[in-house]
PAMARRO-324147 format. One record per atom (N, C-alpha, C, CB): residue in one letter; x, z, y. Coordinates in steps of 0.02 Angstrom, whole numbers, padded with zeros to 5 digits, always signed. Glycine has a CB too. Example, Ala and Ser with C-alpha at 12.3 -4.5 7.8 and 13.67 -1.06 7.14 Angstrom:
% residues 2
A+00660+00390-00284/A+00615+00390-00225/A+00660+00390-00165/A+00565+00452-00224/S+00642+00354-00112/S+00684+00357-00053/S+00645+00394+00002/S+00704+00286-00030/
//
This chain:
% residues 131
X+05347+04761+04625/X+05265+04741+04607/X+05262+04681+04586/X+05212+04743+04665/X+05244+04689+04513/X+05224+04618+04480/X+05178+04607+04492/X+05223+04603+04418/X+05146+04582+04535/X+05065+04554+04518/X+05034+04594+04541/X+05036+04545+04447/X+04973+04581+04556/X+04913+04632+04598/X+04883+04697+04556/X+04839+04581+04617/X+04889+04742+04589/X+04865+04804+04517/X+04780+04787+04555/X+04910+04930+04521/X+04750+04811+04486/X+04673+04816+04508/X+04646+04892+04506/X+04624+04771+04454/X+04697+04945+04509/X+04687+05016+04546/X+04761+05056+04568/X+04643+05069+04490/X+04743+05112+04603/X+04814+05137+04596/X+04778+05213+04604/X+04883+05108+04661/X+04796+05242+04570/X+04802+05319+04558/X+04856+05389+04577/X+04802+05315+04497/X+04844+05425+04628/X+04898+05497+04631/X+04878+05519+04654/X+04959+05512+04650/X+04895+05607+04669/X+04907+05646+04736/X+04924+05639+04769/X+04926+05680+04748/X+04893+05645+04828/X+04897+05653+04901/X+04944+05701+04902/X+04832+05672+04941/X+04975+05683+04963/X+05035+05742+04997/X+04978+05816+05027/X+05092+05693+05092/X+04918+05775+05062/X+04868+05784+05092/X+04806+05748+05115/X+04889+05800+05124/X+04731+05775+05126/X+04680+05722+05153/X+04647+05781+05194/X+04626+05674+05090/X+04631+05746+05274/X+04590+05770+05305/X+04530+05721+05294/X+04613+05783+05368/X+04480+05777+05312/X+04405+05727+05323/X+04371+05766+05253/X+04416+05613+05315/X+04418+05794+05203/X+04368+05825+05138/X+04409+05881+05107/X+04347+05763+05070/X+04373+05916+05085/X+04396+05984+05064/X+04436+05988+04992/X+04330+06029+05060/X+04495+06012+04977/X+04526+06023+04919/X+04529+05955+04886/X+04492+06076+04880/X+04555+05924+04899/X+04560+05831+04873/X+04636+05838+04851/X+04548+05753+04954/X+04603+05849+04746/X+04669+05863+04708/X+04685+05763+04691/X+04650+05931+04616/X+04649+05710+04692/X+04679+05665+04674/X+04651+05624+04705/X+04687+05656+04617/X+04669+05558+04708/X+04625+05506+04763/X+04649+05432+04680/X+04683+05490+04891/X+04590+05398+04699/X+04589+05315+04645/X+04577+05264+04692/X+04517+05303+04578/X+04622+05230+04724/X+04603+05156+04748/X+04561+05104+04725/X+04650+05126+04749/X+04529+05070+04728/X+04523+05024+04696/X+04502+04952+04746/X+04479+05046+04645/X+04521+04897+04746/X+04477+04844+04784/X+04437+04847+04815/X+04452+04810+04762/X+04370+04865+04795/X+04307+04869+04833/X+04282+04943+04846/X+04253+04829+04795/X+04345+05006+04803/X+04314+05059+04846/X+04373+05116+04849/X+04237+05090+04812/X+04360+05163+04877/X+04403+05242+04865/X+04354+05308+04825/X+04426+05277+04957/X+04397+05310+04785/X+04366+05370+04759/X+04411+05454+04769/X+04356+05349+04678/X+04378+05499+04778/X+04395+05550+04782/X+04384+05631+04748/X+04385+05541+04825/X+04442+05637+04709/X+04403+05711+04659/X+04414+05770+04729/X+04468+05745+04557/X+04352+05805+04749/X+04349+05848+04795/X+04323+05896+04773/X+04324+05833+04843/X+04348+05965+04775/X+04312+06020+04740/X+04287+06012+04683/X+04266+06042+04770/X+04308+05947+04662/X+04320+05956+04550/X+04239+05906+04552/X+04306+06095+04486/X+04207+05861+04621/X+04175+05820+04608/X+04198+05737+04648/X+04112+05852+04621/X+04182+05696+04601/X+04194+05631+04644/X+04175+05629+04705/X+04165+05578+04620/X+04216+05597+04746/X+04155+05543+04830/X+04188+05484+04823/X+04164+05570+04942/X+04153+05449+04825/X+04160+05386+04839/X+04145+05366+04911/X+04122+05353+04796/X+04181+05296+04915/X+04180+05276+04972/X+04180+05195+04962/X+04235+05308+05010/X+04141+05181+04976/X+04115+05089+04963/X+04164+05052+05035/X+03992+05072+04980/X+04203+05004+05023/X+04231+05002+05080/X+04177+04942+05098/X+04314+04992+05082/X+04122+04905+05088/X+04081+04849+05109/X+04041+04897+05166/X+04030+04808+05041/X+04046+04998+05121/X+04001+05020+05193/X+04027+05035+05252/X+03962+05078+05186/X+04092+05040+05258/X+04112+05054+05301/X+04167+05013+05358/X+04122+05097+05276/X+04168+04957+05325/X+04193+04878+05344/X+04213+04868+05410/X+04138+04825+05336/X+04248+04865+05474/X+04227+04837+05517/X+04254+04768+05531/X+04230+04876+05560/X+04193+04696+05547/X+04236+04655+05537/X+04245+04624+05600/X+04222+04616+05486/X+04291+04567+05611/X+04318+04535+05665/X+04255+04512+05715/X+04362+04475+05638/X+04224+04459+05690/X+04180+04432+05718/X+04102+04427+05690/X+04208+04380+05726/X+04057+04427+05727/X+03968+04431+05686/X+03972+04485+05615/X+03939+04327+05643/X+03990+04532+05641/X+04002+04569+05591/X+03933+04585+05522/X+04025+04631+05633/X+03864+04593+05579/X+03810+04579+05532/X+03808+04530+05459/X+03764+04553+05575/X+03827+04452+05495/X+03804+04386+05446/X+03880+04428+05395/X+03813+04268+05494/X+03954+04420+05417/X+04001+04418+05364/X+03981+04465+05309/X+04069+04434+05387/X+03954+04539+05339/X+03945+04585+05281/X+03857+04576+05235/X+03956+04669+05321/X+03851+04519+05280/X+03777+04507+05242/X+03798+04444+05181/X+03704+04472+05312/X+03836+04398+05195/X+03863+04363+05157/X+03900+04406+05091/X+03904+04324+05198/X+03969+04452+05116/X+04000+04502+05066/X+03947+04513+05013/X+04022+04574+05100/X+03881+04558+05048/X+03853+04585+04998/X+03818+04549+04965/X+03825+04630+05011/X+03809+04476+04977/X+03787+04437+04922/X+03827+04396+04886/X+03742+04401+04938/X+03895+04413+04891/X+03935+04390+04831/X+03967+04325+04847/X+03891+04383+04767/X+03966+04305+04905/X+03995+04241+04966/X+04044+04264+04991/X+03950+04220+05031/X+04078+04192+04979/X+04149+04205+05011/X+04149+04218+05065/X+04193+04162+05011/X+04194+04244+05120/X+04182+04264+05169/X+04259+04241+05189/X+04150+04334+05171/X+04251+04202+05263/X+04328+04208+05317/X+04323+04273+05355/X+04335+04139+05387/X+04424+04281+05344/X+04431+04322+05382/X+04415+04398+05341/X+04389+04300+05439/X+04460+04432+05344/X+04450+04507+05329/X+04435+04547+05351/X+04479+04533+05316/X+04396+04603+05321/X+04355+04650+05368/X+04407+04711+05360/X+04265+04669+05341/X+04416+04755+05407/X+04472+04813+05411/X+04422+04883+05392/X+04516+04818+05502/X+04458+04924+05340/X+04415+04993+05323/X+04469+05026+05354/X+04393+05018+05238/X+04525+05025+05395/X+04580+05089+05387/X+04611+05063+05436/X+04628+05105+05317/X+04633+05114+05474/X+04713+05120+05516/X+04750+05139+05462/X+04726+05182+05584/X+04820+05127+05474/X+04877+05127+05413/X+04935+05166+05480/X+04905+05021+05369/X+04971+05201+05449/X+05051+05227+05515/X+05081+05246+05441/X+05044+05324+05600/X+05134+05213+05465/X+05198+05198+05406/X+05250+05249+05435/X+05236+05104+05404/X+05254+05232+05523/X+05338+05261+05527/X+05341+05346+05531/X+05382+05227+05608/X+05331+05372+05447/X+05350+05432+05459/X+05397+05422+05397/X+05295+05490+05464/X+05390+05504+05354/X+05425+05490+05279/X+05365+05484+05255/X+05476+05548+05237/X+05388+05472+05193/X+05345+05461+05124/X+05304+05512+05138/X+05382+05467+05047/X+05301+05575+05119/X+05223+05614+05108/X+05192+05625+05199/X+05237+05717+05056/X+05196+05590+05238/X+05171+05596+05287/X+05120+05539+05324/X+05219+05613+05315/X+05158+05478+05281/X+05121+05405+05290/X+05061+05400+05273/X+05147+05352+05255/X+05001+05367+05304/X+04928+05384+05303/X+04894+05337+05320/X+04907+05434+05340/X+04843+05329+05292/X+04774+05274+05280/X+04736+05317+05319/X+04738+05257+05194/X+04688+05307+05387/X+04643+05337+05387/X+04568+05284+05395/X+04660+05388+05438/X+04544+05311+05357/X+04470+05277+05337/X+04410+05280+05373/X+04447+05302+05280/X+04376+05220+05385/X+04313+05205+05452/X+04250+05255+05430/X+04276+05103+05455/X+04255+05320+05387/X+04221+05355+05376/X+04183+05404+05427/X+04249+05374+05339/X+04129+05423+05416/X+04114+05465+05475/X+04096+05541+05423/X+04037+05426+05532/X+04143+05587+05451/X+04180+05581+05480/X+04234+05550+05425/X+04185+05637+05517/X+04302+05536+05487/X+04343+05489+05463/X+04399+05546+05387/X+04392+05452+05548/X+04408+05498+05351/X+04438+05552+05285/X+04523+05504+05309/X+04388+05534+05164/X+04585+05536+05314/X+04640+05523+05285/X+04680+05543+05263/X+04660+05505+05300/X+04687+05509+05207/X+04734+05506+05145/X+04820+05490+05140/X+04703+05454+05107/X+04869+05534+05132/X+04928+05550+05155/X+04961+05528+05099/X+04939+05618+05176/X+05012+05498+05087/X+05050+05472+05023/X+05086+05536+05008/X+05103+05403+05034/X+05074+05512+04929/X+05126+05572+04893/X+05210+05545+04912/X+05112+05573+04789/X+05253+05614+04915/X+05319+05594+04902/X+05342+05559+04873/X+05346+05620+04890/X+05382+05530+04908/X+05427+05484+04862/X+05520+05467+04868/X+05390+05413+04874/X+05542+05440+04824/X+05604+05453+04863/X+05625+05416+04939/X+05655+05435+04814/X+05664+05426+04963/X+05660+05402+05032/X+05687+05328+05006/X+05710+05449+05095/X+05722+05329+04977/X+05772+05263+04955/X+05732+05203+04911/X+05841+05293+04899/X+05660+05210+04912/X+05617+05165+04883/X+05596+05093+04903/X+05570+05195+04881/X+05623+05057+04870/X+05623+04983+04920/X+05533+04985+04929/X+05662+04888+04866/X+05535+04965+04996/X+05474+04967+05037/X+05403+04918+04968/X+05500+04911+05135/X+05437+04864+04936/X+05386+04835+04907/X+05348+04872+04855/X+05409+04781+04884/X+05372+04936+04823/X+05363+04993+04767/X+05359+05053+04789/X+05416+04998+04719/X+05330+05055+04854/X+05308+05115+04910/X+05219+05114+04863/X+05310+05080+05029/X+05211+05193+04885/X+05160+05199+04874/X+05108+05151+04942/X+05158+05275+04861/X+05131+05162+04984/X+05097+05135+05069/X+05082+05061+05047/X+05166+05136+05155/X+05141+05019+05038/X+05120+04959+05017/X+05081+04945+04954/X+05170+04928+05015/X+05104+04976+04908/X+05044+04944+04848/X+04959+04963+04860/X+05065+04985+04762/X+04964+05019+04917/X+04888+05033+04918/X+04898+04982+04951/X+04846+05098+04945/X+04908+04944+05036/X+04893+04872+05033/X+04850+04811+04997/X+04934+04860+05025/X+04911+04810+04946/X+04897+04782+04894/X+04840+04767+04875/X+04917+04805+04860/X+04811+04823+04837/X+04742+04855+04810/X+04679+04816+04861/X+04743+04956+04820/X+04680+04849+04910/X+04647+04840+04961/X+04634+04768+04978/X+04678+04873+05007/X+04697+04723+04976/X+04692+04651+04993/X+04666+04626+04940/X+04751+04615+05010/X+04674+04647+04891/X+04640+04595+04822/X+04567+04598+04823/X+04662+04623+04736/X+04534+04658+04857/X+04451+04649+04855/X+04443+04621+04931/X+04400+04733+04839/X+04492+04600+04957/X+04477+04557+05016/X+04468+04604+05086/X+04406+04514+04999/X+04494+04662+05078/X+04493+04705+05135/X+04560+04714+05150/X+04457+04768+05127/X+04556+04742+05230/X+04620+04766+05260/X+04636+04833+05300/X+04634+04719+05302/X+04701+04839+05336/X+04683+04897+05386/X+04739+04866+05428/X+04688+04988+05361/X+04722+04909+05483/X+04761+04896+05546/X+04826+04928+05534/X+04726+04924+05613/X+04888+04922+05565/X+04956+04943+05585/X+04959+04998+05653/X+04997+04872+05603/X+04967+05048+05657/X+04954+05091+05697/X+05038+05103+05733/X+04913+05154+05657/X+05070+05107+05683/X+05141+05095+05674/X+05193+05023+05730/X+05137+05077+05587/
//
């Protein structure tokens, strides 16, 4: 990958938590899912889990002030075939997005899984590795 991406759009191999998702778009601050012909928007600030004093960090972030440390917005699991790798977001109920299939020999830095992490990091958020 050459520098940060400002968004990442793809057709997932599957989604748990929402019906009939045809497409997903990730931005540094949110996830958008096309579910049953309607866009559903998940703002990362709304689901973020902060490491310490969460209420204080959330307030600083909402005011647009820099914060130390990153808020977690999802768990992730990479130890599967490319189309079974997933991110499970801290929504209620949880939304799990499975990556699109791609050639197994794809360089790790070029995979959707790694590129998605980079987009989320660009917004100051991160995910927790289950693998």
